[in-house]
C-alpha positions as CSV (number, residue, x, y, z in Angstrom):
1,M,-18.0,9.8,17.8
2,P,-17.4,6.7,15.6
3,R,-18.4,7.0,12.0
4,A,-21.7,5.3,11.1
5,L,-21.0,2.3,9.0
6,L,-23.6,0.9,6.6
7,F,-23.2,-1.9,4.1
8,A,-25.7,-2.3,1.3
9,T,-25.7,-4.7,-1.6
10,L,-27.4,-4.3,-5.0
11,A,-26.8,-7.9,-5.9
12,A,-29.5,-10.4,-5.4
13,G,-28.9,-11.9,-1.9
14,A,-26.9,-9.8,0.5
15,H,-23.4,-10.6,1.6
16,H,-23.4,-12.0,5.1
17,L,-21.3,-9.9,7.5
18,G,-21.7,-11.7,10.8
19,R,-18.1,-11.1,12.1
20,A,-16.2,-8.7,14.3
21,F,-16.1,-5.1,13.1
22,S,-18.9,-5.7,10.6
23,P,-22.3,-4.0,10.9
24,A,-25.6,-5.7,10.3
25,P,-26.4,-6.0,6.6
26,R,-29.1,-3.8,5.2
27,P,-31.9,-5.3,3.1
28,A,-30.9,-6.1,-0.5
29,L,-31.9,-3.5,-3.0
30,P,-32.9,-4.3,-6.6
31,R,-30.1,-4.8,-9.0
32,A,-30.1,-2.2,-11.8
33,T,-30.9,-3.6,-15.2
34,G,-28.3,-4.1,-17.8
35,A,-25.1,-6.2,-18.1
36,R,-22.3,-5.5,-15.7
37,C,-19.5,-4.7,-18.2
38,R,-16.1,-3.1,-17.8
39,S,-14.2,-0.9,-20.2
40,S,-11.8,2.0,-19.9
41,S,-14.5,4.6,-20.3
42,P,-18.1,3.8,-19.4
43,R,-19.0,3.5,-15.7
44,P,-20.1,0.0,-14.8
45,T,-23.6,-1.0,-13.7
46,P,-23.7,-0.6,-9.9
47,G,-22.7,-3.7,-7.9
48,V,-21.9,-3.2,-4.3
49,V,-21.7,0.1,-2.5
50,V,-20.0,0.4,0.9
51,V,-21.3,3.5,2.7
52,V,-19.4,5.3,5.4
53,G,-21.2,8.2,7.0
54,R,-23.6,8.2,4.0
55,I,-20.8,8.4,1.5
56,A,-19.3,5.4,-0.4
57,A,-16.0,4.4,1.1
58,S,-14.5,4.0,-2.4
59,A,-16.6,7.0,-3.6
60,A,-17.7,4.7,-6.4
61,T,-19.4,1.4,-7.1
62,L,-17.0,-1.5,-6.4
63,H,-15.8,-3.4,-9.4
64,D,-14.8,-6.4,-7.3
65,E,-17.7,-7.1,-5.0
66,S,-15.7,-9.6,-2.9
67,L,-13.8,-6.7,-1.4
68,A,-16.8,-5.1,0.2
69,P,-16.8,-7.0,3.6
70,G,-13.0,-6.4,3.9
71,I,-13.5,-2.6,3.2
72,V,-16.1,-2.5,6.0
73,A,-13.8,-4.4,8.4
74,I,-10.9,-2.1,7.7
75,D,-12.9,1.1,8.1
76,A,-14.3,-0.1,11.4
77,A,-10.8,-1.2,12.7
78,L,-8.9,2.0,11.9
79,P,-9.9,4.0,15.0
80,S,-8.2,1.3,17.2
81,L,-5.5,0.1,14.8
82,S,-4.1,3.4,13.4
83,P,-2.8,4.7,16.8
84,L,-1.0,1.4,17.3
85,L,0.6,1.5,13.8
86,A,1.7,5.1,14.4
87,E,3.3,4.0,17.7
88,L,5.0,1.1,15.9
89,R,6.4,3.4,13.3
90,S,8.2,5.3,16.0
91,L,10.3,2.3,17.0
92,P,13.9,2.0,15.6
93,Y,13.2,-1.4,14.0
94,F,10.4,0.0,11.9
95,R,11.7,3.4,11.1
96,L,15.4,3.0,10.1
97,F,16.4,1.9,6.6
98,S,19.7,1.9,4.8
99,V,18.9,3.3,1.4
100,D,21.2,4.3,-1.5
101,M,20.1,7.9,-2.1
102,L,22.7,8.4,-4.9
103,A,21.7,5.5,-7.1
104,S,21.3,6.4,-10.8
105,C,18.0,6.1,-12.8
106,E,18.3,3.3,-15.3
107,Y,14.8,3.3,-16.8
108,L,14.1,6.6,-18.5
109,P,16.0,9.7,-19.7
110,Q,15.5,12.7,-17.3
111,E,16.4,16.3,-17.1
112,L,18.0,17.1,-13.7
113,F,15.3,18.4,-11.4
114,E,16.3,20.5,-8.4
115,C,13.8,20.6,-5.6
116,Y,14.1,24.0,-4.1
117,T,11.9,23.3,-1.0
118,E,13.4,22.1,2.2
119,S,10.8,19.4,2.4
120,C,12.6,17.5,-0.4
121,E,15.8,16.8,1.4
122,I,16.7,14.1,3.9
123,Y,19.9,13.4,5.8
124,P,21.4,10.3,7.4
125,A,20.7,9.5,11.0
126,D,23.5,9.9,13.5
127,D,25.5,6.8,13.8
128,G,24.6,6.5,17.5
129,D,20.9,6.5,16.7
130,V,21.1,3.2,14.7
131,P,21.2,0.1,16.9
132,N,24.1,-2.3,16.2
133,D,21.6,-5.2,16.0
134,I,19.9,-3.5,13.1
135,R,23.1,-2.9,11.3
136,S,24.3,-6.5,11.8
137,A,21.0,-8.0,10.8
138,D,20.8,-6.0,7.5
139,S,24.4,-6.8,6.7
140,E,24.2,-10.5,7.4
141,E,20.8,-11.0,5.6
142,H,21.6,-9.1,2.5
143,D,22.1,-11.4,-0.5
144,F,21.6,-11.6,-4.2
145,E,18.8,-13.8,-5.5
146,L,18.6,-13.8,-9.2
147,D,14.9,-14.6,-9.4
148,G,13.8,-13.0,-6.1
149,W,10.8,-10.7,-5.4
150,A,13.0,-7.8,-4.3
151,R,16.4,-6.3,-5.0
152,W,17.0,-4.0,-2.1
153,D,20.0,-1.6,-1.8
154,M,23.3,-2.8,-0.4
155,P,23.3,-1.8,3.3
156,S,25.8,1.0,4.1
157,D,26.7,3.2,7.1
158,D,24.0,5.6,6.0
159,Y,20.6,5.0,7.6
160,Y,17.6,7.2,7.2
161,D,14.8,7.8,9.7
162,T,11.1,7.9,8.7
163,L,10.4,9.6,12.0
164,L,12.7,12.5,11.3
165,F,11.6,12.7,7.6
166,P,8.0,11.6,7.4
167,E,5.7,11.7,4.4
168,D,5.1,15.2,3.2
169,Y,3.9,17.3,0.3
170,T,7.1,18.4,-1.4
171,G,5.8,19.8,-4.6
172,Y,7.7,17.2,-6.7
173,D,5.9,16.1,-9.9
174,G,6.5,12.3,-10.2
175,S,4.0,11.9,-13.1
176,D,6.7,10.7,-15.6
177,V,7.8,7.9,-13.2
178,W,4.2,6.8,-12.5
179,R,3.4,6.9,-16.2
180,F,6.4,4.6,-16.9
181,I,5.3,2.3,-14.0
182,H,1.7,1.9,-15.3
183,E,2.6,1.8,-19.0
184,R,5.9,-0.3,-19.0
185,I,5.9,-2.2,-15.7
186,G,2.2,-2.9,-15.5
187,F,0.6,-5.6,-17.7
188,H,-1.4,-4.9,-20.9
189,G,-3.0,-6.9,-23.7
190,G,-5.0,-10.1,-23.5
191,D,-7.7,-10.0,-20.9
192,M,-6.2,-6.8,-19.5
193,G,-7.2,-5.0,-22.7
194,A,-10.8,-4.9,-21.5
195,D,-10.3,-4.9,-17.7
196,E,-6.8,-4.1,-16.5
197,Y,-7.6,-4.3,-12.8
198,D,-10.3,-7.0,-12.5
199,A,-9.7,-9.5,-15.3
200,D,-9.5,-13.2,-14.3
201,D,-5.7,-13.2,-14.3
202,W,-3.0,-12.6,-11.7
203,K,-1.6,-9.9,-14.0
204,A,-4.7,-7.8,-13.4
205,D,-4.2,-8.4,-9.6
206,F,-0.7,-7.0,-10.0
207,N,-2.0,-4.0,-11.8
208,K,-4.6,-3.4,-9.2
209,A,-2.0,-3.6,-6.4
210,V,0.3,-1.1,-8.1
211,S,-2.6,1.2,-8.7
212,G,-3.5,0.9,-5.0
213,L,0.1,1.9,-4.2
214,H,-0.2,4.9,-6.4
215,A,-3.5,5.8,-4.7
216,M,-1.9,5.6,-1.3
217,V,0.9,8.0,-2.4
218,S,-1.7,10.4,-3.7
219,A,-3.5,10.3,-0.4
220,Q,-0.3,11.1,1.4
221,V,0.3,14.1,-1.0
222,V,-3.2,15.4,-0.2
223,R,-2.7,15.0,3.5
224,G,0.6,16.8,3.3
225,M,-1.1,19.7,1.4
226,R,-3.7,19.9,4.2
227,E,-1.1,20.0,6.9
228,K,1.1,22.7,5.4
229,D,1.5,25.4,8.1
230,G,0.6,28.8,6.8
231,G,-0.9,27.6,3.6
232,I,0.9,26.7,0.3
233,D,3.0,29.2,-1.6
234,P,1.9,29.1,-5.2
235,D,5.3,30.4,-6.3
236,K,6.9,27.2,-4.9
237,Y,4.2,24.6,-5.4
238,S,2.3,23.6,-8.6
239,W,-0.7,22.3,-6.7
240,T,-2.2,24.4,-3.9
241,D,-5.7,23.1,-3.3
242,P,-6.1,19.8,-1.5
243,D,-9.8,19.5,-2.3
244,V,-9.1,19.9,-6.0
245,E,-6.2,17.4,-5.9
246,Y,-8.3,14.9,-3.9
247,R,-11.0,15.0,-6.6
248,R,-8.5,14.8,-9.4
249,R,-6.4,12.0,-8.0
250,L,-8.8,9.9,-5.9
251,G,-12.4,11.1,-6.7
252,P,-14.9,9.0,-8.5
253,D,-14.8,11.3,-11.5
254,G,-11.0,11.8,-11.3
255,E,-8.2,10.3,-13.3
256,N,-8.8,6.8,-12.0
257,P,-12.3,6.2,-10.6
258,E,-11.0,2.9,-9.1
259,A,-8.1,4.4,-7.2
260,V,-9.6,4.1,-3.7
261,E,-11.0,0.6,-4.3
262,N,-7.5,-0.4,-5.5
263,M,-6.0,1.2,-2.4
264,Y,-8.1,-1.1,-0.2
265,F,-7.1,-4.1,-2.3
266,T,-3.4,-3.4,-1.7
267,A,-4.1,-2.7,2.0
268,M,-5.7,-6.2,2.2
269,L,-2.6,-7.8,0.6
270,L,-0.4,-6.1,3.1
271,L,-2.6,-7.1,6.1
272,S,-2.6,-10.7,4.8
273,G,1.2,-10.4,4.6
274,V,1.4,-9.3,8.3
275,R,-0.9,-12.2,9.2
276,A,1.4,-14.6,7.4
277,A,4.4,-13.2,9.1
278,R,2.8,-13.0,12.6
279,D,4.6,-16.1,14.1
280,R,7.9,-15.0,12.7
281,L,7.5,-11.5,14.2
282,L,6.4,-12.9,17.6
283,S,9.4,-15.2,17.6
284,D,11.8,-12.3,16.8
285,C,10.2,-10.4,19.6
286,D,10.8,-13.2,22.1
287,A,14.4,-13.4,20.8
288,G,15.0,-9.7,21.5
289,K,15.4,-8.8,17.8
290,I,12.5,-6.2,17.6
291,G,13.4,-4.1,20.6
292,D,12.6,-3.9,24.4
293,E,9.5,-5.2,26.1
294,S,7.7,-1.9,25.4
295,A,8.3,-2.2,21.6
296,C,7.2,-5.9,21.7
297,R,4.0,-4.9,23.6
298,T,3.1,-2.5,20.8
299,L,3.8,-5.0,18.1
300,R,1.8,-7.8,19.9
301,S,-1.1,-5.4,20.2
302,I,-1.1,-5.1,16.4
303,L,-0.6,-8.8,15.8
304,S,-3.5,-9.7,18.1
305,H,-5.8,-7.1,16.6
306,P,-9.1,-8.8,15.5
307,L,-8.8,-7.4,12.0
308,L,-5.9,-9.7,11.2
309,D,-8.2,-12.7,12.0
310,D,-11.1,-11.4,10.0
311,P,-11.5,-13.7,7.0
312,S,-12.8,-10.8,4.9
313,I,-9.3,-9.2,4.6
314,E,-8.1,-12.3,2.8
315,A,-10.2,-11.5,-0.3
316,A,-7.3,-9.8,-2.1
317,S,-4.7,-12.5,-1.4
318,S,-7.1,-15.3,-2.1
319,R,-7.9,-13.8,-5.4
320,L,-4.3,-13.4,-6.3
321,R,-3.3,-16.8,-5.1
322,G,-6.2,-18.5,-7.0
323,H,-5.2,-16.8,-10.2
324,A,-1.5,-17.5,-9.7
325,L,-2.1,-21.2,-9.2
326,K,-3.6,-21.3,-12.7
327,D,-0.4,-19.9,-14.3
328,T,2.6,-20.8,-12.1
329,N,4.9,-21.0,-15.0
330,S,4.6,-17.2,-15.6
331,L,5.0,-16.0,-12.1
332,W,8.6,-15.1,-12.9
333,E,7.2,-12.1,-14.7
334,A,5.6,-10.8,-11.5
335,R,8.9,-11.2,-9.6
336,M,10.8,-9.4,-12.4
337,R,8.4,-6.5,-12.5
338,T,8.3,-6.2,-8.7
339,R,12.1,-5.9,-8.7
340,D,11.8,-3.2,-11.4
341,L,9.1,-1.4,-9.3
342,I,11.6,-1.1,-6.5
343,R,14.5,0.0,-8.7
344,I,12.6,2.6,-10.6
345,M,12.3,4.6,-7.4
346,N,15.9,5.6,-8.2
347,C,14.3,7.8,-10.9
348,V,12.5,9.8,-8.4
349,Q,14.4,13.1,-8.0
350,C,12.9,14.2,-4.7
351,N,15.0,12.5,-2.0
352,K,12.2,12.3,0.5
353,C,9.8,10.9,-2.1
354,R,12.5,8.4,-3.3
355,F,13.1,7.3,0.3
356,H,9.4,6.6,1.1
357,G,8.8,5.2,-2.4
358,K,11.5,2.5,-1.9
359,I,10.1,1.5,1.5
360,S,6.5,1.3,0.1
361,T,7.5,-0.8,-2.9
362,L,9.5,-3.1,-0.7
363,G,6.5,-3.5,1.6
364,L,4.3,-4.4,-1.4
365,S,7.0,-6.8,-2.7
366,T,7.1,-8.6,0.7
367,A,3.3,-9.0,0.7
368,L,3.3,-10.4,-2.8
369,Q,6.2,-12.8,-1.8
370,L,4.3,-14.1,1.2
371,A,1.0,-14.4,-0.8
372,V,2.3,-16.5,-3.8
373,G,6.0,-17.2,-3.4
374,H,7.5,-18.9,-6.5
375,R,4.8,-21.5,-7.2
376,G,1.6,-19.8,-6.1
377,M,1.4,-21.4,-2.7
378,G,3.0,-18.6,-0.6
379,G,6.5,-17.7,0.4
380,D,8.7,-19.0,3.2
381,V,8.4,-16.4,6.0
382,A,11.7,-17.7,7.5
383,K,13.5,-16.2,4.5
384,I,12.1,-12.7,4.9
385,H,14.7,-10.2,5.9
386,R,14.5,-7.6,8.7
387,V,14.2,-4.8,6.3
388,E,11.4,-6.5,4.5
389,L,9.4,-7.1,7.7
390,A,10.0,-3.4,8.7
391,A,8.9,-2.2,5.2
392,L,5.8,-4.4,5.3
393,L,4.5,-3.0,8.7
394,T,5.5,0.5,7.7
395,A,3.5,0.1,4.5
396,V,0.5,-1.0,6.5
397,G,0.8,2.2,8.5
398,K,1.0,4.3,5.3
399,F,-2.1,2.7,3.9
400,S,-4.0,3.1,7.1
401,S,-3.2,6.8,7.0
402,G,-4.1,7.0,3.4
403,I,-7.5,5.4,3.9
404,E,-8.2,7.6,6.8
405,L,-7.5,10.7,4.7
406,C,-10.1,9.5,2.1
407,L,-12.7,9.0,4.8
408,E,-12.0,12.5,6.2
409,M,-12.3,14.0,2.7
410,Q,-15.6,12.3,2.1
411,S,-17.1,13.2,5.5
């Protein structure tokens, strides 16, 4: 039975949601008194609340009210979209990645960590399981762009398969890497000092997108904990209770009360990226680059899904693009930090976590590239590589699964 979806606004004048997947708006409720302020500690005055099954989708008041219609649209679309994304991720084009699993960490000193659980390890796919078209495309397209959005690994004979080694709870503690990402790769100071996620600056948008990426990974960890057969051995794993970890990582009173809102923000960026790449993907399908007719039928079902044409999902990319156009001379900082975001995954000492981390960060990099490009107007989709398109769609699937986990935990 579909979840009941309710949308309420506490602002004067309700948001109009007369579009596909959007429920009828409820009457506006009185706004609470007091200024709507942001800081690192006090909870903000309520703004918009999106309710799913009587529980807020973000489990907290939204800090960016413009995201509310998009959140409703995503939640309503997931029952029909998620199975298609899962099917897409089973196709060779979207599940095979050549990744350097032996690259050294160049960002922070580390003690060697040995992951003693089998879930940490991954192994290359058999040579015969990797289509020659994929090998050829990755080899021909790989290049070095000094000021590009991504710096992906040099393709080799070793390809790894996300279907054979899906996301899992491995017990690895990546807190040092995430701390470095938020403290050293994220932006601080200036307007970000008071509002690091929702300041009137593209740098806050970058921080919000990275936080959303972190939230998605946390959701996958919690899902992996719930799916462990026979329970979790406390002698092998530091965290054993998925409910406790959900509240700590993603709950409204957890380490980051905005985590789930930020996950929706990043999901919208990715969906906008898929929308921008739609014609390119359809053209590649027609040219036989994606796979057989069955594979293309699955991809076309996703590309024709009404969610991609719902204007509400453009809220995140429109916000980012609007901010970027005010400060085009500084966008090189975004490209540099996005390259660093991909490369710091070499500091992750769990091989499965490193593998999925690289794919996820490349997917986000591709979405940012398509949203703003070099001058704030958007990137050239014709220059996007096969591996970037595959990572973009794979990341959408990861975020879809992560959001579903949050809805399940709140139900």
